[in-house]
N, C-alpha and C positions, 0 to 999 in steps of 0.2 A: 384393641379396646379403646385406645386413645382417639382413634379416628371416629369410632362410634360415638364417643362422648362429644367430640366436636360437632358431628352431624346433628346430634340431639340438641345441643345447646343452640346451634344456629336455627334449627327448626322451631324451638320454643320461642326464641327471640322474634322470629318472623311472625309468629302467631299473636304477639302482643302488639296492638296498634301503635303504641308509642315506642316500641323496641327497635333497636338497630344494632348492627354488627359491623365492625370495621376491621380490615386487615392493615395493621401498622407494623412495619418491620416483621419480626417473627411472631407477632401477636395476633390473636383473634380477640378483639376487644368488644365487650358487650355492654350496651346501655339499655336496660330494660324499661326505662321510663319511670322506674320506681326507685326511690331513695333507699336502696337496700344493698349493702355490699355482698350479700349472699347470692344475689342474682345478677349483679353487675360485676362480671368476672373477666379477668385477663387470663387467657389460656395460650400456652405456647403451641403454635401451629406449624412452625418451621424451625430449622436449625438456628441456634443463637450464636452468633460470632462474638459479640461483645456483651456479656451479661449486664454490666453496669449501664451501658447505653440503652439496652433493652428495658431495664427497670425505669430509667429516666423517661423514655419515650411513652411507656404506658402511663406512668404517673402524670406526665404532662397532658396526655390525651384526656384522662379523667379530670385532671385539675381544670382544664379549659371548660369543661362541662359542669364543674362544681358538683360532682356526684361521688358518693362513697363507692368503693370497689374493693375487690380482693383478687389476689393472684391465686389461681388454682394450678399448683405445680406438683410434679411427681418427684419423689426423693431421688431416685436413681437417674432417670432420664433428664431431669432438669436441675441436677445438683448444683451446677455453677450459678444458675439463676436463683435458686433458693439462697445460696450464700450471698449473692449480690443484694437480694431483697432484704435479708437480715442485716447486712452491713449498712444498708441505706436507712435502717431504722424501722422497717416493717416487722411485725410480730407474727411468729408462726403459731398456728393453732391446728387442731385436728378434728375432723368429723368422726362420729362413732358409727356411721353406717355407709353403705355403698362402697365405691372404690376407695374412699379415704380410709376405710377400715384396714386397708393394706398398708397404711402409713403415708398416704399422699397428703402433703401439707397444704393447708389453705393459709396463705399469708394475708393477714388482715391489714387493712390500710386505715 
């Protein structure tokens, strides 16, 4: 399911003329060209060795672009990254539909 989510997100971003996707460390980082954290999402696409460094790298990437974003993380598979994001001061929220209905947190920035 996670790979399907990543493929779908990349496809949608490519369809937006101002959208872009970057692979930075373990992240698939999306800039939709729209100032909306719900569509500018950081998704884990590879194993995370250092969760704190991963959070910093994504935060810096979006900070350089001055765009709001969110982390789309999975409770079980990304638990250490969720903990690092919360420790860094990000706030966990939950969607009420789709995959997030299973409890996948969206960490707001």
